[in-house]
C-alpha positions as CSV (number, residue, x, y, z in Angstrom):
1,M,0.0,0.0,0.0
2,Q,1.2,3.5,-0.7
3,D,2.4,5.7,2.1
4,D,0.3,8.7,0.9
5,F,-2.9,6.7,0.8
6,R,-5.7,8.6,2.6
7,I,-9.4,8.1,2.9
8,V,-11.5,11.3,3.3
9,L,-15.1,11.0,4.6
10,S,-17.8,13.6,4.5
11,A,-19.0,15.1,7.8
12,D,-22.4,13.4,7.3
13,N,-20.8,10.0,6.9
14,I,-18.6,10.4,9.9
15,E,-21.6,11.5,12.0
16,N,-23.6,8.5,10.7
17,L,-20.8,6.1,11.5
18,Q,-20.6,7.4,15.0
19,T,-24.4,7.3,15.5
20,F,-24.8,3.8,14.0
21,S,-21.8,2.5,15.8
22,S,-23.4,3.6,19.1
23,I,-26.9,2.3,18.2
24,L,-25.7,-1.1,16.9
25,N,-22.8,-1.3,19.4
26,K,-20.5,-2.1,16.5
27,D,-16.9,-1.1,15.8
28,I,-16.7,1.6,13.1
29,N,-13.9,-0.2,11.3
30,K,-16.1,-3.4,11.1
31,M,-19.0,-1.3,9.7
32,L,-16.7,0.2,7.1
33,N,-15.4,-3.2,6.0
34,E,-18.9,-4.7,5.8
35,A,-20.1,-1.7,3.8
36,L,-17.1,-2.0,1.4
37,E,-17.6,-5.7,1.0
38,E,-21.2,-5.2,0.1
39,Y,-20.3,-2.4,-2.3
40,F,-17.7,-4.5,-4.1
41,E,-20.1,-7.5,-4.4
42,N,-22.7,-5.2,-6.0
43,A,-20.2,-3.6,-8.3
44,Q,-18.9,-7.0,-9.4
45,K,-22.5,-8.2,-10.1
46,K,-23.2,-5.1,-12.2
47,L,-20.0,-5.6,-14.2
48,L,-20.8,-9.2,-14.8
49,E,-24.3,-8.3,-15.9
50,K,-22.9,-5.6,-18.2
51,N,-20.4,-8.0,-19.7
52,L,-23.2,-10.6,-20.3
53,E,-25.3,-7.9,-22.0
54,D,-22.4,-6.8,-24.1
55,D,-21.6,-10.4,-25.1
56,S,-25.2,-11.0,-25.9
57,A,-25.5,-7.9,-28.0
58,M,-22.5,-9.1,-30.1
59,T,-23.8,-12.6,-30.6
60,N,-27.6,-12.1,-31.0
61,L,-28.5,-12.2,-34.7
62,D,-32.0,-12.0,-36.1
63,F,-33.3,-14.8,-38.3
64,N,-32.3,-13.2,-41.6
65,E,-28.8,-12.3,-40.4
66,F,-28.3,-15.9,-39.1
67,W,-29.4,-17.6,-42.3
68,D,-27.9,-15.1,-44.7
69,D,-25.3,-16.7,-47.0
70,V,-26.4,-20.3,-46.0
71,D,-26.9,-22.6,-48.9
72,I,-29.1,-25.6,-48.3
């Protein structure tokens, strides 16, 4: 990891972290890690869906396109 790596959170997010940490009796670092894990899972699902749609768009041919140039 880089030495100059920093994470900057908005004041609202910091306040929410403190509030929910108190309400849920949960460590803020644990909450951040859980939130990031969920974010990355959702982002990966979206990327996979997009890749499937892109692949599908490249391979879907209509009837005439599929049979064009086929001699029977």
